[in-house]
C-alpha positions as CSV (number, residue, x, y, z in Angstrom):
1,M,66.6,121.1,135.8
2,T,67.6,122.4,139.5
3,I,66.0,120.1,142.1
4,Q,66.9,120.5,146.1
5,D,68.2,116.8,145.8
6,D,68.1,114.5,148.8
7,P,72.0,113.5,149.1
8,D,70.7,110.1,150.4
9,E,68.9,108.7,147.4
10,K,70.7,106.5,145.3
11,L,71.0,107.8,142.0
12,P,71.6,105.4,138.5
13,F,74.6,104.8,137.6
14,W,74.7,107.5,134.5
15,M,74.1,110.4,136.9
16,K,76.1,112.3,139.6
17,R,74.9,115.3,142.0
18,V,77.2,118.1,141.1
19,D,77.0,121.0,144.3
20,V,75.6,124.5,143.1
21,A,76.8,127.8,144.7
22,V,73.4,130.1,145.1
23,D,73.8,133.2,146.0
24,G,77.5,132.4,146.7
25,K,77.2,129.9,149.0
26,T,78.5,126.4,147.7
27,G,76.4,123.3,148.4
28,S,73.2,124.9,149.3
29,E,72.0,123.5,146.2
30,Q,72.3,120.3,144.3
31,R,71.9,119.7,140.6
32,R,71.5,116.0,139.4
33,V,73.9,115.9,136.0
34,F,74.0,113.5,133.3
35,K,77.3,111.7,133.1
36,W,78.2,112.4,129.5
37,H,81.9,110.6,129.7
38,L,79.5,107.2,129.7
39,I,78.6,107.6,126.2
40,T,81.2,110.2,124.5
41,V,83.8,108.1,125.4
42,P,83.2,104.7,124.0
43,V,81.6,106.7,120.8
44,L,84.5,108.6,120.4
45,A,86.9,105.1,120.7
46,F,84.4,103.4,118.1
47,V,85.0,106.2,116.2
48,V,88.4,105.9,116.2
49,L,89.2,102.1,116.2
50,S,86.8,101.6,113.1
51,V,89.3,105.0,111.5
52,S,92.0,102.9,112.6
53,F,91.0,99.7,111.3
54,R,90.3,100.8,107.8
55,L,93.6,103.2,106.9
56,V,95.2,99.7,108.3
57,S,93.0,97.9,106.3
58,N,93.7,100.1,103.1
59,Q,97.3,99.5,103.6
60,W,97.2,95.6,104.0
61,D,94.9,95.8,100.5
62,K,97.8,98.2,98.8
63,Q,100.7,96.0,100.3
64,R,99.0,92.7,99.2
65,R,98.6,94.4,95.5
66,A,102.1,95.8,95.8
67,D,103.5,91.7,96.7
68,T,101.1,90.7,94.2
69,L,102.6,92.4,91.4
70,S,106.0,92.1,92.2
71,T,105.6,88.5,91.8
72,G,103.9,89.0,88.8
73,C,106.4,91.2,87.2
74,L,109.1,88.6,87.7
75,A,107.2,86.1,86.7
76,T,106.5,87.9,83.4
77,I,110.2,88.7,82.7
78,D,110.8,84.7,83.7
79,K,108.3,83.8,80.4
80,A,110.1,86.3,78.3
81,M,113.8,84.8,79.0
82,P,113.1,82.1,76.2
83,A,112.9,85.1,73.5
84,F,115.9,86.9,75.0
85,N,117.9,83.7,75.4
86,A,117.1,82.6,71.4
87,R,118.6,86.3,70.7
88,Y,121.7,85.9,72.6
89,P,122.5,82.6,73.6
90,H,125.7,83.0,75.2
91,I,124.1,85.6,77.7
92,K,123.0,85.0,81.0
93,A,120.2,87.4,82.1
94,K,118.9,87.8,85.5
95,A,116.4,89.9,87.7
96,T,117.9,91.5,90.4
97,E,115.9,93.8,92.1
98,V,112.0,94.7,91.7
99,S,110.5,98.4,92.4
100,V,107.1,98.6,92.4
101,N,104.8,101.4,91.7
102,L,101.2,101.4,92.3
103,A,98.5,104.6,91.7
104,E,94.8,104.5,93.4
105,Q,92.4,105.2,90.9
106,Q,88.7,106.2,91.4
107,G,86.7,103.1,93.3
108,G,89.5,102.2,95.0
109,A,91.3,99.8,92.4
110,Y,95.5,99.8,92.2
111,I,96.7,100.1,88.4
112,G,100.7,99.4,89.0
113,S,104.0,99.2,87.0
114,C,107.4,97.8,87.9
115,A,110.8,98.2,87.5
116,V,112.7,95.1,86.9
117,S,116.5,95.7,87.6
118,M,118.2,93.3,85.2
119,E,121.8,92.1,85.1
120,F,123.9,90.6,82.1
121,R,126.9,87.9,82.4
122,I,129.1,86.8,80.4
123,G,130.7,83.5,82.8
124,D,131.8,85.5,85.5
125,R,131.9,89.0,84.3
126,T,129.0,91.2,84.1
127,L,128.1,93.0,81.2
128,G,126.0,95.5,82.2
129,K,122.4,96.4,84.2
130,E,119.2,97.6,82.5
131,I,116.0,98.6,84.0
132,W,112.7,96.5,82.2
133,G,109.5,97.9,82.7
134,V,106.7,96.1,83.4
135,T,102.8,97.2,83.4
136,D,99.5,96.2,84.6
137,T,97.4,96.7,82.2
138,G,93.5,96.0,83.0
139,G,94.9,92.8,85.1
140,V,97.3,91.8,82.5
141,L,101.2,92.3,83.1
142,A,102.5,93.3,79.6
143,I,106.6,94.3,79.5
144,T,106.9,97.8,78.0
145,S,110.4,98.3,77.8
146,S,113.4,96.1,77.5
147,S,117.0,97.0,76.5
148,F,120.5,95.3,76.0
149,M,123.2,97.3,75.8
150,G,121.0,100.0,74.3
151,D,119.5,97.6,71.9
152,Q,115.6,97.4,71.8
153,V,115.2,93.8,72.2
154,D,111.5,92.8,71.4
155,L,110.0,90.4,74.5
156,R,106.3,90.2,73.1
157,G,104.3,87.6,71.8
158,N,105.4,85.7,74.9
């Protein structure tokens, strides 16, 4: 829309005057132009912040799930220790480290498993270390692999 503009006329804040060259002469005609940045900058900022918040929220949910799974894995091992102690009463077993693996399923739910590093001692002497596996099967944690010095130890039922 090209108009002859009155330079003294007050324009609304969303409009601005732009000098347009006509026949090679600048300023002979002015055009009112909508200030697009007044809309695009806030909309773009909103989109960026929304996406960032969603990503941070997803990461926070995943971290919370990993922390819960780690705690649950240690509790599952603790619950199974009486069965181990009944079979090996003279050996002290202790969980030293937990590694959590989370896999996202369809729908955004996570299923996970843990590798729990176990240390076995008699007094001050370390007998060895093993990795015991704990898997989240539908919200129930179960020990899926447990061994001591190469022997499979059945810790189920505890």
